[in-house]
DRENGU-922482 format. One record per residue (C-alpha): x, y, z. Coordinates in steps of 0.2 Angstrom, whole numbers, padded with zeros to 4 digits, always signed. Layout:
<pts>
XYZ ...
</pts>
This chain:
<pts>
+0592+0610+0498 +0602+0594+0496 +0594+0580+0486 +0587+0566+0498 +0598+0550+0496 +0590+0534+0491 +0594+0527+0509 +0601+0534+0525 +0616+0523+0524 +0629+0535+0531 +0622+0538+0548 +0631+0550+0559 +0635+0546+0577 +0623+0555+0588 +0623+0564+0605 +0605+0566+0610 +0598+0577+0623 +0579+0581+0621 +0562+0573+0619 +0550+0569+0606 +0531+0565+0609 +0526+0547+0606 +0510+0551+0596 +0492+0557+0596 +0480+0544+0590 +0475+0531+0602 +0468+0531+0619 +0479+0526+0634 +0469+0515+0645 +0470+0521+0663 +0481+0508+0673 +0480+0501+0690 +0492+0505+0704 +0510+0509+0698 +0521+0494+0702 +0539+0490+0697 +0543+0476+0686 +0559+0468+0679 +0564+0473+0661 +0561+0461+0647 +0574+0464+0633 +0571+0459+0615 +0581+0459+0599 +0598+0455+0607 +0604+0442+0594 +0602+0436+0576 +0599+0444+0559 +0585+0444+0548 +0582+0448+0529 +0566+0456+0522 +0563+0460+0504 +0551+0474+0498 +0555+0475+0479 +0547+0467+0465 +0552+0454+0453 +0563+0439+0457 +0580+0437+0464 +0591+0426+0474 +0599+0427+0492 +0584+0437+0498 +0588+0451+0486 +0574+0454+0473 +0576+0462+0456 +0577+0481+0457 +0584+0481+0475 +0600+0481+0484 +0604+0473+0501 +0608+0486+0515 +0611+0483+0533 +0602+0491+0547 +0603+0488+0566 +0589+0478+0574 +0580+0488+0587 +0583+0483+0604 +0570+0487+0617 +0567+0484+0636 +0551+0488+0645 +0547+0492+0663 +0533+0499+0674 +0533+0510+0689 +0546+0521+0697 +0559+0509+0702 +0576+0512+0695 +0580+0503+0679 +0596+0497+0671 +0597+0492+0653 +0608+0479+0644 +0612+0491+0630 +0615+0510+0628 +0598+0519+0628 +0596+0530+0614 +0578+0534+0617 +0566+0532+0631 +0547+0531+0629 +0536+0535+0644 +0517+0532+0645 +0504+0534+0658 +0485+0534+0660 +0474+0546+0670 +0480+0563+0664 +0489+0571+0650 +0498+0583+0662 +0517+0582+0665 +0516+0592+0681 +0527+0583+0694 +0533+0570+0682 +0552+0569+0679 +0566+0558+0674 +0584+0556+0679 +0597+0547+0668 +0612+0536+0674 +0628+0534+0665 +0638+0518+0663 +0649+0523+0678 +0634+0525+0689 +0634+0544+0689 +0617+0551+0691 +0610+0566+0681 +0599+0579+0687 +0580+0577+0688 +0572+0584+0672 +0554+0587+0668 +0545+0576+0656 +0541+0592+0647 +0525+0598+0639 +0519+0603+0622 +0520+0592+0607 +0506+0580+0603 +0493+0576+0616 +0485+0559+0619 +0468+0554+0625 +0465+0548+0642 +0484+0549+0647 +0500+0556+0641 +0516+0550+0633 +0533+0556+0627 +0548+0549+0618 +0564+0556+0626 +0581+0555+0619 +0593+0547+0632 +0611+0551+0627 +0616+0533+0627 +0612+0531+0646 +0614+0515+0655 +0599+0517+0666 +0586+0529+0672 +0573+0533+0686 +0556+0540+0684 +0543+0550+0694 +0525+0549+0688 +0516+0565+0684 +0503+0570+0696 +0487+0560+0695 +0495+0548+0683 +0491+0529+0683 +0499+0514+0675 +0516+0522+0672 +0526+0512+0659 +0543+0515+0650 +0552+0508+0636 +0571+0509+0633 +0576+0509+0615 +0592+0507+0605 +0590+0509+0586 +0608+0512+0582 +0619+0498+0589 +0609+0482+0588 +0613+0466+0578 +0613+0468+0560 +0597+0465+0550 +0598+0464+0531 +0585+0474+0521 +0581+0474+0502 +0581+0492+0497 +0575+0499+0481 +0591+0502+0470 +0584+0518+0462 +0576+0533+0470 +0558+0531+0475 +0546+0546+0470 +0528+0551+0472 +0523+0561+0457 +0541+0567+0455 +0545+0570+0474 +0559+0559+0480 +0556+0550+0497 +0564+0536+0507 +0554+0520+0506 +0550+0511+0522 +0564+0499+0518 +0576+0513+0515 +0575+0520+0533 +0575+0502+0540 +0557+0498+0545 +0556+0481+0552 +0540+0475+0544 +0538+0461+0557 +0533+0475+0570 +0516+0476+0561 +0511+0459+0566 +0505+0450+0582 +0514+0435+0589 +0501+0424+0581 +0506+0431+0564 +0490+0442+0561 +0492+0460+0556 +0489+0471+0571 +0481+0485+0561 +0475+0479+0544 +0475+0493+0531 +0459+0502+0527 +0457+0515+0514 +0445+0530+0512 +0444+0545+0500 +0456+0559+0504 +0448+0574+0513 +0462+0584+0522 +0480+0586+0527 +0486+0588+0545 +0504+0595+0549 +0513+0589+0565 +0529+0591+0573 +0537+0577+0583 +0543+0588+0597 +0560+0580+0596 +0577+0587+0596 +0582+0600+0583 +0598+0597+0573 +0596+0578+0575 +0612+0569+0569 +0603+0553+0565 +0585+0556+0560 +0583+0539+0552 +0586+0531+0569 +0573+0543+0577 +0560+0537+0564 +0564+0519+0569 +0561+0524+0587 +0545+0532+0584 +0540+0517+0573 +0543+0505+0588 +0534+0516+0600 +0519+0518+0589 +0518+0500+0582 +0522+0490+0598 +0520+0501+0614 +0505+0511+0608 +0499+0495+0600 +0494+0504+0584 +0502+0491+0573 +0512+0504+0563 +0520+0522+0563 +0506+0535+0566 +0510+0547+0551 +0509+0545+0532 +0525+0554+0529 +0539+0562+0540 +0551+0575+0535 +0568+0578+0543 +0577+0595+0544 +0588+0592+0529 +0572+0589+0518 +0572+0570+0517 +0555+0563+0516 +0551+0547+0524 +0537+0535+0520 +0526+0532+0535 +0511+0521+0537 +0512+0505+0527 +0499+0505+0512 +0504+0490+0502 +0517+0485+0489 +0510+0494+0474 +0523+0508+0475 +0511+0522+0480 +0515+0528+0497 +0500+0532+0509 +0487+0527+0495 +0480+0511+0487 +0479+0509+0468 +0463+0519+0467 +0470+0534+0476 +0462+0531+0492 +0471+0536+0508 +0477+0522+0521 +0470+0526+0538 +0485+0530+0550 +0485+0535+0568 +0489+0554+0570 +0473+0563+0576 +0462+0552+0587 +0445+0551+0581 +0448+0559+0564 +0461+0548+0555 +0451+0540+0541 +0454+0551+0525 +0465+0563+0535 +0483+0562+0529 +0496+0566+0542 +0514+0574+0539 +0526+0576+0553 +0541+0587+0553 +0555+0580+0564 +0560+0593+0577 +0552+0606+0589 +0545+0621+0582 +0538+0630+0597 +0551+0644+0597 +0558+0642+0580 +0553+0637+0563 +0559+0622+0552 +0574+0624+0541 +0572+0630+0523 +0576+0612+0516 +0562+0605+0527 +0550+0619+0522 +0554+0616+0504 +0550+0597+0505 +0534+0600+0515 +0528+0612+0501 +0533+0601+0487 +0525+0586+0495 +0509+0595+0500 +0508+0602+0482 +0508+0586+0473 +0495+0579+0486 +0483+0592+0484 +0485+0592+0465 +0483+0573+0465 +0467+0574+0475 +0460+0590+0466 +0457+0601+0482 +0459+0619+0485 +0474+0621+0498 +0466+0637+0504 +0449+0631+0507 +0440+0627+0523 +0431+0610+0523 +0419+0600+0533 +0428+0584+0537 +0417+0569+0540 +0423+0553+0547 +0418+0540+0535 +0418+0527+0549 +0406+0535+0562 +0400+0551+0554 +0408+0563+0566 +0411+0580+0558 +0423+0595+0560 +0426+0611+0551 +0444+0613+0547 +0456+0621+0535 +0460+0609+0520 +0478+0610+0527 +0477+0611+0546 +0488+0609+0561 +0486+0595+0574 +0480+0608+0586 +0465+0612+0575 +0458+0595+0579 +0462+0593+0598 +0470+0602+0612 +0488+0601+0609 +0504+0612+0606 +0507+0602+0590 +0514+0607+0577 +0522+0620+0588 +0517+0639+0589 +0530+0645+0576 +0525+0631+0563 +0507+0633+0566 +0509+0652+0562 +0518+0646+0546 +0503+0636+0539 +0496+0651+0530 +0512+0653+0521 +0512+0635+0517 +0494+0636+0510 +0499+0651+0499 +0515+0643+0493 +0505+0627+0488 +0492+0637+0479 +0503+0650+0470 +0519+0641+0468 +0528+0655+0478 
</pts>
């Protein structure tokens, strides 16, 4: 397995063709009648600097950090089934609806810059279900526009075009040295280009303030996205935008994400103490990956679709190493069954200490093949083999 880099500076040009599910935590309110609207485009100009290191420095770069440049995410929202054109190449297209989690009858047709129409494609199935509605994040092959058909029984159809690769430059202070959690290297939020302003509302208040609870379980997901993704950091930024802004969760839904080459990405913001997913006392920050069962439940998402194939060995190795340090940190048996108790409302559920998303709710996640590999993961974590 290749050693994960400090930051994904060298990003390959991508050609994207499949979909990834938006997420699974929050309820989608059933909307009113589907009506078209004009796109509102954001992030077309300007640059910004953010610092996440410690110490003092000048020119927006703090001690222990280096300044790197990431593209500012550009987004454009619409509602309904009317044809849409974007002012930028669409890398990803988020689609949300209320009323049903089915995709029957739903479809999308992409349009290229020359006006050529692609064939209608299904919105698909599998991945991560959502309560009171459905949602997917589709890769859009740099399309110039698109047209949607709502799934049967859907209400409040909404869409969001995203470009996470070609927007104006934004400068980010990235840790100069590799970041590690108990020896396991990972990319900090800064290192994959997280725009921390997305966590805040227009009035400056934090959308989802951090809350910490004792660790109880680990849940494994897949993102139901394209395999062999040439630019996984751009995909992580797209998922972040959808989760934080469109889903209105205020942040990305997972604590960690792992790409096919084994790079581990820090997910949900947990403070500036250098402990990803935890506070200084070892409690877990509440994220948004299993609706109704999030507090004390640590979510790890593998980038890719593992319904008919498993993850690459590099991703398996990183998942095993990450889970191993987490269960040791918290002193739990990776092969045990436990009774999870939601510390907020007392709801209980019996699950494996290391579970799949489908153990909590009706969903295909983390894919049939990956779900069957969870026993292998538990054994490898417990025995080191």
